[in-house]
Structures are given as structure tokens and as C-alpha cells.
N, CA, C and O atoms as a GROMACS GRO file, in nm:
protein
  348
    1UNK      N    1  -0.411   4.536  -2.372
    1UNK     CA    2  -0.413   4.434  -2.270
    1UNK      C    3  -0.279   4.429  -2.196
    1UNK      O    4  -0.275   4.408  -2.075
    2UNK      N    5  -0.170   4.448  -2.270
    2UNK     CA    6  -0.036   4.447  -2.212
    2UNK      C    7  -0.023   4.556  -2.104
    2UNK      O    8   0.031   4.532  -1.997
    3UNK      N    9  -0.075   4.675  -2.136
    3UNK     CA   10  -0.067   4.786  -2.041
    3UNK      C   11  -0.150   4.758  -1.916
    3UNK      O   12  -0.109   4.793  -1.805
    4UNK      N   13  -0.266   4.696  -1.933
    4UNK     CA   14  -0.351   4.665  -1.818
    4UNK      C   15  -0.283   4.565  -1.725
    4UNK      O   16  -0.288   4.581  -1.603
    5UNK      N   17  -0.220   4.465  -1.780
    5UNK     CA   18  -0.149   4.366  -1.699
    5UNK      C   19  -0.030   4.430  -1.627
    5UNK      O   20  -0.002   4.401  -1.511
    6UNK      N   21   0.040   4.519  -1.699
    6UNK     CA   22   0.153   4.590  -1.639
    6UNK      C   23   0.109   4.672  -1.518
    6UNK      O   24   0.169   4.662  -1.412
    7UNK      N   25   0.003   4.751  -1.535
    7UNK     CA   26  -0.043   4.837  -1.425
    7UNK      C   27  -0.107   4.756  -1.313
    7UNK      O   28  -0.098   4.794  -1.196
    8UNK      N   29  -0.171   4.647  -1.347
    8UNK     CA   30  -0.228   4.560  -1.244
    8UNK      C   31  -0.117   4.506  -1.154
    8UNK      O   32  -0.130   4.506  -1.031
    9UNK      N   33  -0.010   4.459  -1.216
    9UNK     CA   34   0.105   4.408  -1.140
    9UNK      C   35   0.172   4.520  -1.060
    9UNK      O   36   0.213   4.499  -0.946
   10UNK      N   37   0.182   4.638  -1.119
   10UNK     CA   38   0.240   4.753  -1.050
   10UNK      C   39   0.160   4.788  -0.924
   10UNK      O   40   0.217   4.811  -0.818
   11UNK      N   41   0.028   4.791  -0.936
   11UNK     CA   42  -0.058   4.821  -0.822
   11UNK      C   43  -0.047   4.712  -0.716
   11UNK      O   44  -0.052   4.741  -0.596
   12UNK      N   45  -0.031   4.587  -0.758
   12UNK     CA   46  -0.011   4.478  -0.661
   12UNK      C   47   0.118   4.499  -0.582
   12UNK      O   48   0.120   4.481  -0.460
   13UNK      N   49   0.225   4.537  -0.651
   13UNK     CA   50   0.351   4.564  -0.583
   13UNK      C   51   0.338   4.679  -0.484
   13UNK      O   52   0.381   4.668  -0.369
   14UNK      N   53   0.278   4.788  -0.528
   14UNK     CA   54   0.261   4.905  -0.442
   14UNK      C   55   0.176   4.870  -0.320
   14UNK      O   56   0.210   4.907  -0.207
   15UNK      N   57   0.068   4.798  -0.342
   15UNK     CA   58  -0.020   4.760  -0.231
   15UNK      C   59   0.053   4.671  -0.131
   15UNK      O   60   0.041   4.690  -0.010
   16UNK      N   61   0.129   4.574  -0.181
   16UNK     CA   62   0.203   4.483  -0.095
   16UNK      C   63   0.307   4.559  -0.013
   16UNK      O   64   0.320   4.536   0.108
   17UNK      N   65   0.381   4.649  -0.076
   17UNK     CA   66   0.485   4.722  -0.007
   17UNK      C   67   0.427   4.820   0.095
   17UNK      O   68   0.483   4.837   0.204
   18UNK      N   69   0.317   4.885   0.061
   18UNK     CA   70   0.253   4.975   0.156
   18UNK      C   71   0.195   4.899   0.275
   18UNK      O   72   0.194   4.949   0.387
   19UNK      N   73   0.146   4.780   0.250
   19UNK     CA   74   0.095   4.697   0.359
   19UNK      C   75   0.208   4.657   0.454
   19UNK      O   76   0.189   4.657   0.576
   20UNK      N   77   0.324   4.625   0.400
   20UNK     CA   78   0.439   4.594   0.483
   20UNK      C   79   0.479   4.716   0.565
   20UNK      O   80   0.503   4.705   0.686
   21UNK      N   81   0.485   4.832   0.500
   21UNK     CA   82   0.523   4.954   0.572
   21UNK      C   83   0.422   4.988   0.681
   21UNK      O   84   0.461   5.025   0.792
   22UNK      N   85   0.294   4.974   0.651
   22UNK     CA   86   0.190   5.002   0.750
   22UNK      C   87   0.203   4.905   0.868
   22UNK      O   88   0.194   4.945   0.984
   23UNK      N   89   0.225   4.778   0.837
   23UNK     CA   90   0.238   4.678   0.943
   23UNK      C   91   0.355   4.708   1.035
   23UNK      O   92   0.344   4.697   1.157
   24UNK      N   93   0.466   4.747   0.977
   24UNK     CA   94   0.584   4.778   1.058
   24UNK      C   95   0.561   4.905   1.138
   24UNK      O   96   0.587   4.908   1.259
   25UNK      N   97   0.513   5.010   1.074
   25UNK     CA   98   0.499   5.137   1.145
   25UNK      C   99   0.386   5.132   1.248
   25UNK      O  100   0.403   5.180   1.360
   26UNK      N  101   0.272   5.077   1.212
   26UNK     CA  102   0.159   5.072   1.304
   26UNK      C  103   0.173   4.956   1.403
   26UNK      O  104   0.151   4.973   1.523
   27UNK      N  105   0.210   4.840   1.352
   27UNK     CA  106   0.220   4.722   1.438
   27UNK      C  107   0.334   4.734   1.538
   27UNK      O  108   0.313   4.721   1.659
   28UNK      N  109   0.456   4.758   1.487
   28UNK     CA  110   0.572   4.763   1.576
   28UNK      C  111   0.575   4.892   1.657
   28UNK      O  112   0.621   4.893   1.771
   29UNK      N  113   0.528   5.002   1.599
   29UNK     CA  114   0.534   5.130   1.668
   29UNK      C  115   0.420   5.156   1.763
   29UNK      O  116   0.434   5.237   1.854
   30UNK      N  117   0.306   5.090   1.744
   30UNK     CA  118   0.189   5.118   1.826
   30UNK      C  119   0.133   4.992   1.892
   30UNK      O  120   0.128   4.983   2.015
   31UNK      N  121   0.092   4.894   1.811
   31UNK     CA  122   0.025   4.776   1.866
   31UNK      C  123   0.115   4.691   1.956
   31UNK      O  124   0.073   4.649   2.064
   32UNK      N  125   0.236   4.665   1.912
   32UNK     CA  126   0.326   4.576   1.986
   32UNK      C  127   0.435   4.653   2.060
   32UNK      O  128   0.537   4.596   2.100
   33UNK      N  129   0.414   4.784   2.080
   33UNK     CA  130   0.512   4.869   2.143
   33UNK      C  131   0.551   4.820   2.282
   33UNK      O  132   0.669   4.813   2.314
   34UNK      N  133   0.453   4.785   2.363
   34UNK     CA  134   0.482   4.742   2.500
   34UNK      C  135   0.566   4.615   2.504
   34UNK      O  136   0.658   4.604   2.586
   35UNK      N  137   0.537   4.521   2.417
   35UNK     CA  138   0.617   4.398   2.411
   35UNK      C  139   0.758   4.426   2.361
   35UNK      O  140   0.855   4.371   2.414
   36UNK      N  141   0.769   4.512   2.260
   36UNK     CA  142   0.900   4.542   2.203
   36UNK      C  143   0.985   4.630   2.294
   36UNK      O  144   1.107   4.633   2.281
   37UNK      N  145   0.920   4.701   2.386
   37UNK     CA  146   0.995   4.787   2.478
   37UNK      C  147   1.079   4.707   2.577
   37UNK      O  148   1.160   4.765   2.650
   38UNK      N  149   1.061   4.578   2.582
   38UNK     CA  150   1.144   4.494   2.669
   38UNK      C  151   1.284   4.475   2.611
   38UNK      O  152   1.376   4.434   2.682
   39UNK      N  153   1.300   4.504   2.481
   39UNK     CA  154   1.428   4.490   2.410
   39UNK      C  155   1.483   4.631   2.387
   39UNK      O  156   1.410   4.721   2.348
   40UNK      N  157   1.612   4.648   2.410
   40UNK     CA  158   1.675   4.780   2.393
   40UNK      C  159   1.775   4.778   2.279
   40UNK      O  160   1.851   4.682   2.262
   41UNK      N  161   1.776   4.886   2.201
   41UNK     CA  162   1.875   4.907   2.095
   41UNK      C  163   1.937   5.044   2.119
   41UNK      O  164   1.867   5.145   2.116
   42UNK      N  165   2.066   5.048   2.141
   42UNK     CA  166   2.135   5.174   2.164
   42UNK      C  167   2.082   5.250   2.284
   42UNK      O  168   2.085   5.373   2.286
   43UNK      N  169   2.034   5.179   2.384
   43UNK     CA  170   1.983   5.244   2.504
   43UNK      C  171   1.837   5.286   2.496
   43UNK      O  172   1.783   5.342   2.592
   44UNK      N  173   1.773   5.260   2.384
   44UNK     CA  174   1.632   5.297   2.367
   44UNK      C  175   1.546   5.172   2.350
   44UNK      O  176   1.590   5.074   2.290
   45UNK      N  177   1.424   5.175   2.404
   45UNK     CA  178   1.334   5.061   2.386
   45UNK      C  179   1.303   5.039   2.238
   45UNK      O  180   1.287   5.134   2.162
   46UNK      N  181   1.295   4.913   2.197
   46UNK     CA  182   1.274   4.879   2.057
   46UNK      C  183   1.142   4.934   2.004
   46UNK      O  184   1.136   4.978   1.889
   47UNK      N  185   1.035   4.934   2.084
   47UNK     CA  186   0.908   4.991   2.041
   47UNK      C  187   0.920   5.139   2.011
   47UNK      O  188   0.865   5.186   1.911
   48UNK      N  189   0.991   5.213   2.096
   48UNK     CA  190   1.016   5.355   2.072
   48UNK      C  191   1.099   5.374   1.946
   48UNK      O  192   1.072   5.463   1.866
   49UNK      N  193   1.202   5.288   1.929
   49UNK     CA  194   1.288   5.299   1.813
   49UNK      C  195   1.208   5.280   1.683
   49UNK      O  196   1.227   5.356   1.588
   50UNK      N  197   1.119   5.179   1.680
   50UNK     CA  198   1.038   5.157   1.561
   50UNK      C  199   0.946   5.275   1.535
   50UNK      O  200   0.926   5.315   1.421
   51UNK      N  201   0.889   5.331   1.640
   51UNK     CA  202   0.798   5.444   1.624
   51UNK      C  203   0.872   5.566   1.571
   51UNK      O  204   0.815   5.644   1.494
   52UNK      N  205   0.998   5.584   1.612
   52UNK     CA  206   1.072   5.705   1.573
   52UNK      C  207   1.161   5.685   1.450
   52UNK      O  208   1.169   5.775   1.366
   53UNK      N  209   1.226   5.572   1.438
   53UNK     CA  210   1.324   5.552   1.331
   53UNK      C  211   1.296   5.432   1.243
   53UNK      O  212   1.314   5.439   1.121
   54UNK      N  213   1.252   5.324   1.302
   54UNK     CA  214   1.241   5.198   1.231
   54UNK      C  215   1.151   5.203   1.110
   54UNK      O  216   1.185   5.148   1.005
   55UNK      N  217   1.035   5.267   1.122
   55UNK     CA  218   0.944   5.272   1.008
   55UNK      C  219   1.003   5.353   0.894
   55UNK      O  220   0.974   5.325   0.777
   56UNK      N  221   1.084   5.454   0.926
   56UNK     CA  222   1.150   5.532   0.820
   56UNK      C  223   1.253   5.447   0.748
   56UNK      O  224   1.260   5.448   0.625
   57UNK      N  225   1.332   5.371   0.824
   57UNK     CA  226   1.432   5.283   0.763
   57UNK      C  227   1.364   5.177   0.676
   57UNK      O  228   1.410   5.148   0.565
   58UNK      N  229   1.257   5.120   0.726
   58UNK     CA  230   1.184   5.020   0.648
   58UNK      C  231   1.131   5.083   0.520
   58UNK      O  232   1.137   5.020   0.414
   59UNK      N  233   1.078   5.205   0.528
   59UNK     CA  234   1.028   5.272   0.409
   59UNK      C  235   1.138   5.292   0.305
   59UNK      O  236   1.115   5.270   0.186
   60UNK      N  237   1.257   5.333   0.348
   60UNK     CA  238   1.368   5.352   0.255
   60UNK      C  239   1.408   5.219   0.190
   60UNK      O  240   1.433   5.214   0.070
   61UNK      N  241   1.413   5.112   0.268
   61UNK     CA  242   1.444   4.980   0.212
   61UNK      C  243   1.337   4.939   0.111
   61UNK      O  244   1.369   4.883   0.006
   62UNK      N  245   1.210   4.967   0.143
   62UNK     CA  246   1.102   4.932   0.051
   62UNK      C  247   1.110   5.011  -0.080
   62UNK      O  248   1.066   4.961  -0.184
   63UNK      N  249   1.163   5.131  -0.076
   63UNK     CA  250   1.184   5.207  -0.200
   63UNK      C  251   1.280   5.132  -0.291
   63UNK      O  252   1.256   5.119  -0.411
   64UNK      N  253   1.390   5.083  -0.234
   64UNK     CA  254   1.486   5.006  -0.314
   64UNK      C  255   1.426   4.876  -0.365
   64UNK      O  256   1.453   4.834  -0.478
   65UNK      N  257   1.345   4.811  -0.282
   65UNK     CA  258   1.277   4.689  -0.325
   65UNK      C  259   1.182   4.721  -0.441
   65UNK      O  260   1.176   4.646  -0.538
   66UNK      N  261   1.110   4.832  -0.431
   66UNK     CA  262   1.018   4.872  -0.538
   66UNK      C  263   1.093   4.898  -0.668
   66UNK      O  264   1.048   4.858  -0.776
   67UNK      N  265   1.207   4.966  -0.660
   67UNK     CA  266   1.287   4.992  -0.780
   67UNK      C  267   1.330   4.862  -0.845
   67UNK      O  268   1.322   4.847  -0.967
   68UNK      N  269   1.374   4.768  -0.764
   68UNK     CA  270   1.417   4.637  -0.818
   68UNK      C  271   1.300   4.563  -0.882
   68UNK      O  272   1.313   4.508  -0.992
   69UNK      N  273   1.185   4.561  -0.813
   69UNK     CA  274   1.067   4.494  -0.869
   69UNK      C  275   1.022   4.560  -0.999
   69UNK      O  276   0.985   4.491  -1.094
   70UNK      N  277   1.025   4.692  -1.004
   70UNK     CA  278   0.980   4.761  -1.124
   70UNK      C  279   1.077   4.743  -1.240
   70UNK      O  280   1.035   4.735  -1.356
   71UNK      N  281   1.206   4.735  -1.211
   71UNK     CA  282   1.302   4.708  -1.318
   71UNK      C  283   1.276   4.570  -1.380
   71UNK      O  284   1.280   4.555  -1.502
   72UNK      N  285   1.248   4.471  -1.295
   72UNK     CA  286   1.215   4.338  -1.346
   72UNK      C  287   1.085   4.340  -1.425
   72UNK      O  288   1.074   4.278  -1.531
   73UNK      N  289   0.985   4.413  -1.374
   73UNK     CA  290   0.856   4.422  -1.442
   73UNK      C  291   0.870   4.493  -1.576
   73UNK      O  292   0.810   4.452  -1.676
   74UNK      N  293   0.949   4.600  -1.580
   74UNK     CA  294   0.973   4.670  -1.706
   74UNK      C  295   1.036   4.579  -1.810
   74UNK      O  296   0.997   4.580  -1.926
   75UNK      N  297   1.134   4.500  -1.768
   75UNK     CA  298   1.197   4.406  -1.861
   75UNK      C  299   1.097   4.301  -1.908
   75UNK      O  300   1.094   4.265  -2.026
   76UNK      N  301   1.015   4.252  -1.815
   76UNK     CA  302   0.916   4.148  -1.849
   76UNK      C  303   0.818   4.198  -1.955
   76UNK      O  304   0.779   4.122  -2.043
   77UNK      N  305   0.779   4.326  -1.946
   77UNK     CA  306   0.680   4.379  -2.039
   77UNK      C  307   0.741   4.460  -2.152
   77UNK      O  308   0.669   4.518  -2.234
   78UNK      N  309   0.874   4.466  -2.159
   78UNK     CA  310   0.941   4.534  -2.269
   78UNK      C  311   0.946   4.685  -2.256
   78UNK      O  312   0.954   4.754  -2.357
   79UNK      N  313   0.940   4.738  -2.135
   79UNK     CA  314   0.946   4.882  -2.113
   79UNK      C  315   1.081   4.927  -2.058
   79UNK      O  316   1.089   5.032  -1.994
   80UNK      N  317   1.184   4.850  -2.080
   80UNK     CA  318   1.315   4.879  -2.022
   80UNK      C  319   1.410   4.949  -2.118
   80UNK      O  320   1.529   4.917  -2.122
   81UNK      N  321   1.360   5.045  -2.196
   81UNK     CA  322   1.442   5.109  -2.298
   81UNK      C  323   1.519   5.228  -2.245
   81UNK      O  324   1.595   5.289  -2.320
   82UNK      N  325   1.503   5.265  -2.118
   82UNK     CA  326   1.573   5.378  -2.056
   82UNK      C  327   1.554   5.508  -2.134
   82UNK      O  328   1.649   5.585  -2.151
   83UNK      N  329   1.434   5.533  -2.179
   83UNK     CA  330   1.402   5.658  -2.247
   83UNK      C  331   1.435   5.660  -2.394
   83UNK      O  332   1.407   5.760  -2.461
   84UNK      N  333   1.493   5.554  -2.448
   84UNK     CA  334   1.525   5.549  -2.589
   84UNK      C  335   1.397   5.525  -2.668
   84UNK      O  336   1.310   5.448  -2.627
   85UNK      N  337   1.388   5.589  -2.780
   85UNK     CA  338   1.270   5.571  -2.866
   85UNK      C  339   1.288   5.446  -2.950
   85UNK      O  340   1.395   5.422  -3.006
   86UNK      N  341   1.183   5.367  -2.960
   86UNK     CA  342   1.184   5.251  -3.049
   86UNK      C  343   1.140   5.296  -3.187
   86UNK      O  344   1.027   5.341  -3.206
   87UNK      N  345   1.228   5.283  -3.284
   87UNK     CA  346   1.196   5.329  -3.419
   87UNK      C  347   1.138   5.218  -3.502
   87UNK      O  348   1.105   5.239  -3.619
   0.00000   0.00000   0.00000
């Protein structure tokens, strides 16, 4: 039962983070591109920036968020032994 709860929570985290990434990459890069193009960053329209760079940056940040969430989850379920065997 412990393992099922662990993996259920893990899948919830992954789903949530992928939904955020999809929203940023698809929403900001495609759906709201015209509205965001009114704002410029470094001489480039914000919609273009999100389509080319922003979604990648968000993905990298989400990787760090996932690592932090999983470290907390590992501690919560007692899987934080860093590869050490429990004797």
C-alpha cells in the first residue's frame, strides 16, 4: 500500500508539472502569442520569446521543482537512504 501511495503522488506531481509546461509552451507560445507580442524582451516580441526560449526555461525550472518535490516525497515515505542498504 505504501508503494501505491508513493507512485500515485509521484504521478500527480508529474502530471501537474507537465500540465504547467504544456500551458506555458502551448498557451504562451501559440494561443496568446498575438497578445504577448505587444511586449518586447531584448528586442524580441514576448510571444516569439516564449515559443523559442521561454518554454525551455520553464521546463528546466520544472525539473528543479520536480527534484525538490521528489526529495520531500522520498523523505515522507522513507525512501531517502541515498542508495544505502537498510540492514
